[in-house]
C-alpha positions as CSV (number, residue, x, y, z in Angstrom):
1,M,85.4,116.3,105.1
2,K,88.9,115.9,106.9
3,P,89.2,113.6,109.8
4,E,90.1,116.8,112.4
5,K,86.7,118.2,111.4
6,L,85.0,115.0,112.8
7,I,83.5,116.2,116.0
8,K,81.9,114.0,119.4
9,L,79.4,115.5,121.4
10,T,78.4,114.5,124.9
11,E,75.1,115.6,126.6
12,S,75.3,116.0,130.4
13,P,71.6,116.3,132.1
14,R,73.5,114.8,135.1
15,D,75.6,118.0,135.6
16,A,72.5,120.1,135.2
17,W,70.2,117.9,137.4
18,Q,72.9,117.7,140.1
19,G,72.8,121.4,141.3
20,L,69.5,121.8,141.2
21,P,67.6,122.8,144.5
22,Y,64.9,120.3,144.0
23,V,64.7,116.6,142.7
24,I,63.2,115.5,139.3
25,A,61.3,112.5,139.4
26,P,63.0,109.5,137.8
27,E,60.0,109.1,135.2
28,K,60.6,112.6,134.3
29,R,64.4,112.3,133.9
30,A,63.7,109.0,131.9
31,A,61.3,111.1,129.8
32,Y,64.0,113.5,129.0
33,I,66.7,110.9,128.4
34,N,64.7,109.1,126.0
35,A,64.4,112.3,124.3
36,L,67.9,113.0,124.0
37,L,68.8,109.6,122.9
38,K,66.8,110.5,119.3
39,V,68.9,113.5,119.2
40,G,72.0,111.7,117.9
41,F,74.8,112.6,120.5
42,D,78.1,110.4,121.0
43,V,77.8,110.0,124.8
44,I,74.6,111.1,127.2
45,D,76.1,111.7,130.6
46,F,72.6,110.7,132.2
47,G,73.3,110.4,135.9
48,S,75.1,108.9,139.2
49,F,75.7,106.2,141.1
50,V,76.1,107.6,144.6
51,S,74.8,108.0,147.7
52,P,71.3,110.0,147.8
53,K,72.4,111.5,151.1
54,A,75.2,113.1,149.0
55,V,73.3,114.2,145.9
56,P,69.7,113.6,146.2
57,Q,69.0,114.5,142.8
58,M,70.3,111.3,141.6
59,A,68.4,109.0,143.7
60,G,66.2,106.4,141.9
61,Q,68.7,105.5,139.2
62,D,67.2,101.9,138.8
63,E,63.9,103.3,138.2
64,V,65.3,105.7,135.6
65,L,67.0,103.0,133.5
66,R,64.0,100.8,133.8
67,L,62.1,103.4,131.8
68,V,64.7,104.4,129.2
69,D,64.4,103.1,125.9
70,K,67.5,102.7,124.0
71,T,66.1,101.3,120.9
72,G,67.5,103.0,117.7
73,S,69.7,104.9,119.1
74,R,73.7,105.7,118.5
75,S,74.1,107.3,122.0
76,K,75.9,105.5,124.5
77,L,75.0,106.0,128.3
78,M,77.4,106.9,131.0
79,A,77.5,106.9,134.7
80,I,79.6,109.0,137.0
81,V,80.9,106.7,139.9
82,G,83.0,107.6,142.6
83,N,83.6,104.3,144.5
84,M,83.5,100.7,143.6
85,R,79.9,100.5,145.0
86,G,79.2,102.7,142.4
87,G,80.9,101.2,139.9
88,R,79.1,97.5,140.8
89,D,76.0,99.1,140.7
90,A,76.6,100.9,137.5
91,V,77.8,97.9,135.6
92,A,74.9,95.5,137.0
93,Q,72.8,97.8,134.5
94,P,72.7,96.5,131.0
95,K,71.9,99.7,129.6
96,V,74.9,101.6,130.9
97,D,78.0,101.9,128.3
98,L,80.6,103.6,129.9
99,L,82.0,104.8,133.7
100,G,83.1,108.2,134.5
101,F,85.3,108.8,137.5
102,P,86.0,112.1,138.9
103,Y,89.6,112.6,139.3
104,S,91.5,115.8,140.3
105,I,94.8,117.2,140.6
106,S,93.2,119.0,143.6
107,E,93.5,116.5,146.7
108,S,91.3,118.8,148.6
109,F,88.7,118.6,145.6
110,L,88.8,114.8,145.7
111,H,88.3,114.7,149.5
112,K,85.1,117.1,148.8
113,N,83.7,115.4,145.6
114,I,84.3,111.6,146.6
115,N,85.9,111.6,150.1
116,T,89.4,110.1,149.4
117,G,92.6,111.5,148.3
118,F,95.3,110.7,146.0
119,A,96.0,107.1,147.0
120,G,92.2,105.7,147.5
121,A,91.3,107.6,144.1
122,E,94.2,105.8,142.4
123,E,92.9,102.4,144.0
124,T,89.5,102.7,143.0
125,I,90.5,103.6,139.5
126,G,92.5,100.1,139.4
127,G,89.3,98.3,140.8
128,L,87.1,100.2,138.3
129,L,89.3,99.0,135.4
130,S,88.8,95.6,136.3
131,L,85.2,95.7,136.7
132,C,84.7,97.4,133.3
133,N,87.2,94.9,131.7
134,D,84.9,92.0,133.4
135,H,82.0,93.6,132.2
136,G,82.4,94.7,128.7
137,R,82.4,98.4,129.6
138,E,84.8,101.5,129.4
139,L,86.2,103.9,132.0
140,R,86.7,107.7,131.3
141,I,88.4,110.2,133.5
142,F,87.0,113.6,134.4
143,M,90.0,115.4,135.4
144,S,88.2,118.1,137.6
145,M,90.7,121.4,138.2
146,A,92.3,121.1,134.9
147,Y,93.1,124.6,134.7
148,G,93.9,125.8,138.2
149,N,93.4,125.2,141.9
150,P,91.3,127.4,144.0
151,Y,92.2,125.7,147.1
152,G,95.8,126.9,147.2
153,E,97.6,123.7,146.3
154,E,100.1,123.6,143.8
155,W,98.7,123.7,139.9
156,S,100.8,123.4,136.8
157,T,100.7,121.8,133.1
158,G,103.8,119.7,134.6
159,L,101.7,118.6,137.4
160,L,98.8,117.8,135.1
161,K,100.9,115.6,132.9
162,K,102.4,113.7,135.8
163,H,98.6,112.7,136.8
164,I,97.8,112.1,133.4
165,E,100.7,109.8,132.9
166,M,99.9,107.5,136.1
167,L,96.2,107.1,134.2
168,A,97.8,106.5,130.9
169,G,100.0,103.6,132.2
170,K,96.8,102.4,133.7
171,G,95.2,102.1,130.2
172,I,93.2,105.0,130.5
173,R,92.6,106.5,126.9
174,T,89.9,109.3,127.2
175,I,90.1,112.2,129.6
176,T,87.6,115.1,129.9
177,L,89.4,118.2,131.0
178,A,86.9,120.1,133.1
179,D,86.9,123.3,134.2
180,T,85.1,122.7,137.8
181,I,84.3,126.1,138.7
182,G,84.9,128.5,135.7
183,I,88.1,129.9,136.6
184,A,90.1,129.3,133.4
185,N,90.4,131.7,130.7
186,A,91.1,131.1,126.9
187,T,94.9,131.4,127.1
188,Q,95.1,128.9,130.0
189,I,92.9,126.4,127.9
190,G,94.7,126.9,124.7
191,E,98.0,126.5,126.6
192,V,96.8,123.1,128.2
193,Y,95.4,121.3,125.4
194,T,98.3,122.2,123.4
195,A,100.7,120.7,125.9
196,L,98.7,117.6,126.5
197,M,97.9,116.9,123.0
198,E,101.3,117.3,121.9
199,H,102.6,114.9,125.1
200,F,100.0,112.3,124.5
201,P,99.1,111.8,121.2
202,G,97.6,108.6,122.0
203,L,95.1,109.9,124.1
204,E,91.6,111.8,123.5
205,F,91.0,115.0,125.3
206,G,87.4,116.3,125.9
207,L,86.5,120.0,127.0
208,H,84.1,120.5,129.9
209,I,83.7,124.1,131.0
210,H,81.5,125.9,133.2
211,T,81.4,129.3,131.7
212,R,79.9,132.6,132.2
213,P,77.7,134.3,129.4
214,G,80.3,136.2,127.1
215,E,83.2,133.9,128.1
216,W,82.2,130.8,126.3
217,E,82.9,131.4,122.9
218,A,86.9,132.7,123.0
219,K,87.4,129.4,125.5
220,L,85.8,127.4,122.6
221,N,88.0,128.8,119.9
222,A,91.2,128.3,122.1
223,A,90.4,124.6,122.7
224,W,89.5,124.3,118.9
225,D,92.6,125.9,117.6
226,A,94.5,123.4,119.9
227,G,93.0,120.5,118.1
228,C,90.1,119.5,120.9
229,R,87.1,117.6,118.9
230,W,85.2,116.3,122.0
231,F,82.9,118.8,123.5
232,E,80.2,118.5,126.4
233,G,77.5,120.6,127.0
234,V,74.0,121.0,128.8
235,I,71.0,122.1,126.3
236,N,69.9,124.7,128.8
237,G,73.5,125.8,130.1
238,I,72.3,125.4,133.8
239,G,74.2,123.3,136.4
240,G,77.6,123.0,137.8
241,C,79.3,120.8,140.7
242,P,77.8,121.5,143.9
243,M,81.0,120.0,145.9
244,T,83.2,122.8,145.2
245,G,82.1,124.9,147.7
246,Y,82.0,127.8,144.7
247,E,79.3,129.3,143.1
248,L,77.8,127.2,140.5
249,V,78.7,128.8,137.6
250,G,76.8,127.1,134.8
251,N,77.5,124.8,131.8
252,L,78.6,125.6,128.1
253,N,75.1,125.6,126.4
254,T,74.6,122.7,123.7
255,L,73.0,125.1,121.7
256,N,75.9,127.6,121.5
257,L,78.1,124.7,121.0
258,I,76.3,123.6,117.9
259,G,76.4,127.3,116.6
260,F,80.1,127.4,117.2
261,L,80.5,124.3,115.1
262,D,78.9,125.1,112.5
263,R,80.6,128.4,111.9
264,K,83.3,126.2,112.0
265,G,82.1,124.1,109.0
266,A,82.3,121.0,111.4
267,L,80.6,117.8,111.1
268,Y,78.6,116.3,113.8
269,S,75.6,113.8,114.1
270,V,73.2,115.7,116.2
271,N,69.3,116.2,114.6
272,R,68.5,119.6,115.3
273,G,64.4,118.9,115.1
274,E,65.1,116.5,118.0
275,I,66.9,118.8,120.1
276,T,63.5,120.9,119.7
277,R,61.7,117.9,120.6
278,A,63.9,117.5,123.9
279,I,63.7,120.9,124.9
280,E,60.0,120.7,124.8
281,T,59.7,117.6,126.3
282,G,61.2,119.3,129.3
283,Y,62.0,118.0,133.0
């Protein structure tokens, strides 16, 4: 198998749960995460350390992690944090391997999502990097609104490059390009990935799309053809970002993603039988 066919996969129950109109008990979330830990995903985006007033579905993370059993799992657990308080809470948990920060080239979305602008977000990233270095963790960036801006602000590939140059200058090496409200088409995705992978050969870019039925395969094809080899999904395809002010479109369904990868002859690490058992565990 050629190196370009080696695939990394992130499963994101957090992105499914945060948009639900009800709160799942911590013990049920932990049971589902334990089932996912047996599947073989590279990363499990299990939750976020944010105010329960802002995202009540993410309350009780201490209890969730107390019940999580990582024994024998190759998967890394990632927590999303939007400020230093969340970062400190995350690194205090020994089972958390990665921190993810929700950045954006839309300042309007930064205010909606984490109550800060560009300057505040950049300062927080610097602080989180220091925190991760001190505690042996890694910081990853989610680049929201990576394919367009619904708030009337400037958007261009050049602007995207400018923000990524800032992040790379700080030492960030992994960035997930997110279509936060499902506005991108396949052509845009292909053009953005091609431009960024040529301009930043030392960085790793993942794909996180919110997409409607009938649109996902063309988008995956565009990212694949441009060289993307890190994909994120949700097993049941539900979810989205409740902070955008837009309809929750839904996530890329992991089962569709795996079928796509099989058709490409790609090598990945997940166990289909354990996926079935995770679905049966439910939440």
